[in-house]
Structures are given as structure tokens and as C-alpha cells.
Residue, then its C-alpha position, 0 to 999 in steps of 0.5 A: m653564613a653562606v647558604p647554598e642556592r635553593d632548588d626553587t631559586r635555581a628553577l626560577t633562574i632557569v625559567m628566566h634565562t629560557a624566557f630571555f632567549v625565547l623573547l630575544s629570538a621572537s623579537v629578532a624574528r619579528y623584526l626580520a619579518r617586517h624590516a628585513d631590508g631595513p637600514h638598521t637590520p645589520w646593526v639589530i642582528a649584530l646587537s642581538a648576537l652580542l646581547a645573547a653572547l653577553y647573557v650566556l657569560g652571566p652565570a659564570l660570573g656568579t650573582r654577587p655584585t663584583p666589579r666583573r659582574l657589574t661591568w657585565l650587567g652594564l654591557v647587557v643593559a647598554a646592548w639592550a637599550l641600543l636594540v630597543v632604540l633601533a627596534p622597540s619590539f625588543a622591549w619585552c626582553a626587559v622582564p628577564l633583565f629586571y630579574t637579572g638586575l634585582r638578583t645582582l644589585p641591592p634593592r636600593t640600586a636595582i629598583p631605580l634600574v628597573a624604573l629606568l628600563t621601564a621608562l625606556a621601554v615605554a618611551t620607545q613603545l609610545g613612539l610606535a603607538g603614538w600619544p596617548d596610548p593607555n595600554v602602552l603607558l600603563a602596562p609596562p610599569a604595572v608589569a615591572a611593579v608586579a615583577t619587582t614586588v614579587f622578587v623583593v618579597m621572595q628575596r626577603q622571605a628567603a633571607r628570613q628563612d636563611a636566618l631561621i635556618d641559621d638559628l635552628v642550626r645554632t640552637r642544635r649546636e648549643l643543645a648538643a653542647t649542653e647535652r654533652r656537658e650534662g652527659t659529662l657531669a652525669e658521668r662524673e657523678r656516676l664515677a664519683r658514686e662508683i669510686h665511693d662505693t667500691l674503691a674508697q670504702g675498700l681503702s678505708s677498711q684497709r687503712m683501719l685494719l692496717q692501723a690496728a695491725d700496727r698497734l698490735w704488732e708487738t703485743a699480739p702478732g697473731t691478731a695483727r697478721d690476721h688484720v693484714r690478711t683481711a686487708a689483703a683480702i679487701a685489697e683483692r676484692s677492691l681490685a676485682e671491683a676496679r677491673r669490673f668498674v673499668h669495663d662497666l660490668t656488674p658489681a663483683d658480688l653480683a657477677e659471682g652468681g646467687g643474686l642480690l640476696q647472696a651478694l648482700r650476705s657477702v657484703a655483710e660477711r666482709e663488713t662484720t668485725p669484732a666490733l660490728t656485727v652485720r646481719v641480713h634478713t629477707e621478707g617476701s620473695p623477690p622476682v627472679p631475676l630482679p632487673a640488673p640496674v635494681e640489683s646493682a643499685l641496692l647492692r651499692i646502697a647497702q655498701g654505702a650505708l654500711a660504710n657510713v655505719r662503720e666510719h661514723a655510727a660507732a654501732t655494734t650491730a647493723t641489719l640489712t633487711l630486704t623486703c619484696l612487695d608486689d610493686q616495689i622492693v625495699l632495702d632497710v639498713t638499721d644500726d644501734g649507733r650514736g644516731f644523729d638529727p637528720r634536720t641538722p647539718p652534720t658535723p665531721g665525726a658527729a653523725p653517720a653522714d659521709a664526711r666526704g660528702h658522697g655517701l647519702p648524696a650518692i644513695r639519693a642519686r642512685l634511687s632518683q635514676l630508678g624512680g625510688t625514694l630514700t627515708i632516714e629516721s634517726a635521733p641522737g643516741e637512738g641509732t639510724a634507720l635508712s630505707a631505700a624503696i625502688p618501684l618494680e614493674p607489675r609481675 
């Protein structure tokens, strides 16, 4: 992954380029001040101009070791070497050239180049100072070693930082992908719960009513027509639920006004049939208004629980009890049906657990989202009591 040049690297590059031209100008001025009439002066001036021109072309060639960049670097080093041979004072220009070589070449190639430039600078300086001069012999290698070490360490730190940035970017992408997957799964669960508690239940009721109407069509046409009308009313209600579901609005019973208690009564009235009587009781007075998510969840839980009662319990009565306490609200759904053993996995048609696998899991999922709890008490032949409790903020 290509990483853009950082501001600190750009600043260091500008300093080194500026230092090179300052040192080159100072070297030219020093040479002219001492050897203006010397035989090598035209060559020194020409080589200085050539070296400056070559150096100016460098930034346009980038920093990668391409053939053009390597050719340019060779010409720069050759021009500088000739200048140092003719005028040893140009040896100070080696420090910016160290940076250029280290920035262009890999360390295994750049370090020998730095050593070669340093050796050439030391040799020419010793020719002027005489042998032995410890300052001339030791100072340039020390400067070269420090400059090379600092640059290589900075380069490695930058490489580690680039790798860390790549890891962070990759981790962020993976986290975003994971969150998208989790969001998709959560949305699928929500859709499954909503469809189960609305459309699936409505379709199940319609099927039962239409099957009953078909059986009674010849012997009791009046009752059969009543079943068909009831099925049509359920279809209308399911259509309203579907439209609100598409627009992610509140359940239709709650949207009609009257609050949770009135919505529960409407559900009980619809679920009441000649074979099943559904009643609603309240204990205490709920806060007005209840939080919308709590109202919606309790209504959906009541619908799902009554669907289980209707389809699996073979009960004659069911009761919805809404208990309002200071710190929580509890919905109990009880029936006098066949019951089941909660510790035993249900078998199809033998217990009031949803045979499609969405009833009780959907109720638990709704409660979990609101920090609530679900309790089920039942035994074969003794009916079932389902209790859903949701905590409330202090009044």
C-alpha cells in the first residue's frame, strides 16, 4: 500500500536541499576567494554549475530507485567527486548527498555508497592537512555514521508506523464489515419477529377460519359466512400491520390511540372465539405515557403468546394481566390448556411452543433488547403461565 509522504519527511527534504545549495555556494565562494586565478577555476565553476543543475532535476524523478533516478544519482556523485578532487573544500556537500543516497537506495547499497563518499572526502582533506590529522581522519566518518544511523532508524520507524497504519485501516474495515454483518443479522431477526407476530399470525387465523367455513358451508351457511367475514376483518388488520411494518411505524393497535391497555383489549377481542375466551386484567396504573419501545414490545409479546395458546394449547380461556410497579411493568399470559414440561424440548403439536421456532425466541429477543426477563411456568395438563417483565426508569 503506497503511503503519502509525511509532513516531517517533506520538511527534512527541504532542509537537506537547502543545505546542499548553501554548502555548494559557500564552497564556490571559498574557492574563488583563494584560487580565483588558479588553472582549475573554470573547471570548478563549470562542475559546480553542472552539479547544481543536476541536483535541481532530482525531485522531478521521484525517490524510487528507477533507472532514470539511478542514472541521475550516478551523475551527481561523479560531478561531486570530480569537484572534491579539484577542490577538497567541496567535501562538505557530501552530507546532503548522504541523505539523497540513503533516500534513493536500499540500506545494503546506500551504506557502501556513504562509506565511499566519506573515504573520498577524508582522502582529499588529508591531502590538504597532511598526515596524520586526527580531526580530518575521524570527524567525517563520525558525521557520516551519525547521519546514516539517524536516517536508517527514522526510515525503519516510518516503515513500522506505515505497517501500524495499514493494520489500523484494515482493522477498521474488518470492524465495519463485522458491524454491517451484525446489523444485517439483527435486522433479519427483527423482520422475523415482526412477520411472526403480525402477518404469520393473521394468516394462521384466516386459514383456521376459512377451513371452518368450508366445513360448515353446506350445513350452517350463516356461521360459515360469519367465519369468512371474520377472516376478511383479520386480513384487513394484517394489511394495516403490513403497511405500518413497511414504514417501521408503531403497531396498528397502538397507533389508534388509547395506549397499551386499550391495545391489549383489542387483541383480546380479536383472539376471542367460541372455543377460546381471552380476558384482560390490570393491576396498578402504568406511567403515562409508557416508553414507545416498551408498549410495542409488550403488545407483540401478547400477540405471540396468544398465537401459541390458540395454535398449540387447546385452551378454553386465556388471561392477559398487566401489572404496573414502580420499577417495572409485567405482562402475564396464562391459559388453562394442555401445558407442557419447559425442561423438555417440545415436539410438534404436543406443547405450546411455536412449531415454526419463532414464538418464544422472538419474545426472549424483544425482552433482551429492553433488559427484560421471561419466566415460563407449566406442567402437562396444568396450563401455562408466561411472565414478561421489563424494567422502567424511576418516575
